[in-house]
C-alpha positions, 0 to 999 in steps of 0.5 A: 170570858166577857165580851161587850154587849155590842159585839155580842149583839152584832155577832149573834145577829150576824150569825142569825141573819146568815143562817136564815139567808142560807135556809131561805135562799141557798138551801133550795138550790143546794138540794136541787143540785144534789138531786141532779148529782144523784140522778147522774150517779143513778145513771152511771151505776145503772141503778134502775136496771132490774137485771143488775139488782141482786137478792130475793126481793129484787122487784121490791128494791126496784120499786123502792128505787123508782118511787122513793129515789128516782122519781123524787129526784127527777121531779125535784130536778125538773121543777126549776125548768117547768117552773120557768116555762110556766112562769114565762107563760103566765108573764106572757098572758099578763099575770105578773103575780102568777108568774112570781108565785110560780117562780117562788113555789118552783124554787122551794119544791126541792125542799118539800120533796127532800123532806118527803123523801127523808120521811118515806125513807124513815118509814121504810126502816122497819120493813128493812129490819124485818127483811134483814131479820127474815133473811138470816140463817136459822142459827142466827135467829133468836127463837125460844123453843121449849118442850112441855 
């Protein structure tokens, strides 16, 4: 399928600019909203109540939920409010550049925290696999026992 070079350039450039705009402008706000939705779901499901967590490792599950899910989402969500307060303070004290810097950094905090959260979740996968393997009944564990 042949298309003209002008159409190729305009469509490719339009797609490129749209994607960059989404990554730079829209993605941080979308991640901030997702953190808020996750906080609401955690509240609805009593996610951090130790009495509702079942299993052998309930306290470890609680700590994982607290540090890797609740706190990262809470910091992500509250970052916009704290950023606005600190930038207003910087503006009042005649630091316009500091005001802009604080607003910019606080706007991108959800991106940084989401990356951190995802990396921590990936690092926990081997521990989860080990716990799943240890909780299997003995007949399902592959053990080679040979008599000599």
